[in-house]
N, C-alpha and C positions, 0 to 999 in steps of 0.2 A: 504494500500500500504506500502510495506516495505521501509526501508531507501535505500536499493540497487536499488529498482525499481524507487524511486524518483530521485536518482542520475542518472540513465540511461536515464530517461525522460528529465532531465535538460540538460544533455550532448547532447542528440539527438536534443533538441530544439536549442542549441547553435551551432550545426554543420553547417558551412557555405555551405557545399556541398548540404545540404538538402533544403536550401532556394531557392525559385523559382523566386524571384524578382531581380535577379542579371542581370546587363547589361554589355555588352562587352565595353571595353575602347580601343580607338585607341592609339597605341603606339606613344611615343614622340621620335623624332630623336635628341639625345643629341649631335650628331656630325655634325649637319647641317652647322655650321659656320666654320668648319675646311676645310682645303684645301685637294684636292685629292692626290696631290703629296707630299711625305715626303720632308722635308727641304724647302718647299715653304714658302714664307713670310706670316705671319698671321696678323690680325689686331693689335695684341700686338706688333709685330715686327715693323710694320709701325709707331706705336705711338712712339717707341724708336727713330726712325730716325727723326721724327718730333721734338722730344725733343732735339736732337743733332744739328739740324739746327737752331742754336741760332745766334742772333746778339747782339752786345753790342754797347752802345753809344760810338762814337769816341770822345775821350776827349783829351784835351791837357795834358801835363805831370802833375803829381801831383803838382810839384812846380808851374807851370803856373796856375793851377786851384786854388791854394791857393791865388794867386795874382789877377787873372783875372776872375774867374768864370768858368762855364761849358758850352760847346757848345752841341747842339742836332744834331748829325749825327750818322748814323748806320754803323757798319762794322761787317761782319760775323765772328764768332769764331768757333773753333773746339777743341774738347777735345784731349789732348795729355799727355802721362805719361812720366816723366823723373826723373832723380835723381839730387840732388844738394848737396853741401857740408854742413855739420852740421853748420859751422860758418856762411854760407850764409843764412841758414834758420833762425838762431838767428838774423841776421841783418834785415831780412825781417820782423820778428816779432817786432823788435825794431822800425822799420819805421812805422809799422801799429799802434803801441802803441802811438808813438809821433804824428802821423797824427790824430788819434782819440782824443788825448788830446788837440790838437790845433783847430780842426774843429768840433769835436763832431760827425763826420761821420765815418763809417767803411770803411777801405781800404782793398780790397782783395789782396791776394798774387798773384793771377793770373794777376791782373791789373799791379802790380809792375813788374812782369816778362815780360809782354807784352811790357811795356814801355822801360824796360832795353834792351830787344831784338831789339826793333825798333832802338835804338841808336847804339847798337853793330853791327847789320847787315848792317846798312848804312855805318859805318866805315870800316867793313871788306870787303864789296863789292867794296868800292872805293879804298881800298888798293890793292885788287887783280887786278883791272883794270889798275893800273899803271905799 
């Protein structure tokens, strides 16, 4: 047998179309978990809203907490984007540093702003009612 004949025989033996023991495979639906309508919420979108439905412990002010301790109450939060002045950001960072230095615990900027808004909104609303 020549080299060419051997090569043809090898290629013929490797040809998958000539194999007789092949079985049909049922196709898999890759899109079965997707919704029919475009822009309809998916499981991933639902997970995002679950993550956004957060609650935080209602705590007394940072100053009261340093003196009296922490209470365990829950209050829902919502993410909101806003701008502050550069000097205000620096003061928030200074307060965070001083709080960490005094208590050993981290103080979030969100908590500082929530507490400051609580005081401000109470004063502003009472001033408008007069």
